[in-house]
Residue, then its C-alpha position, 0 to 999 in steps of 0.5 A: m575349267d567352265f571359264c575356259k570352255e565358255f570363253n572359247a565357245r564365245t570366241a570361236h569366231v575370232e581369229p587365232g592370236l587376236l588380243l581381245p580386251t575382256r572384263i571378268d567378274i568373278n563372285p565369292d560363290r565361284t560363279f563368273t561373268f565376262i564381256t569380250k570387247t572389241p580389239t584395240t584402236s591401234y590394232f584396226l589402224k595398223k591393219c587399215a595402213n598395212i603396218e605391223k607396228g607403229t613408229g618408235k618416235p611419234g611426231t616424226a615423218p608419217i610412216a602410212t596414210i589411211s582415209v577418213k572413211h577408214i577413221y569412221e569405219i573403226a569409230r563405228i566398230k568401237s562404238i559398239d564398246v561405248n554406247d554413250r559417246p557420238l561417232e564424231a567424238l569416237a572419230r576424233s579419238v581414232v585420229a589421235t591414236a593414228k597421230t601417235l602411231n604416225i599414221k596420217v589421215v587423208l581425205 
């Protein structure tokens, strides 16, 4: 019960229904720690592109477009979770995810 109360208190600012990746460590003495991370890259891409889901067939015609500005904004948000990677590498990863969702990145 303590976990539920603490988790709800830490995630009270998050909009309901948002999926948050969370790492939970439970010790033998029944104590716990948890770390909530930022939402997935695909969530941010779909939100920027105003689409509900990606295409079922990657590599076909693009279903939406977003700008490079959005890519770097998403990479900056995701850098909170992975401190050791440069922003440019994260941006490339975001572009790759956009490609699998058939979202075209434009300048």
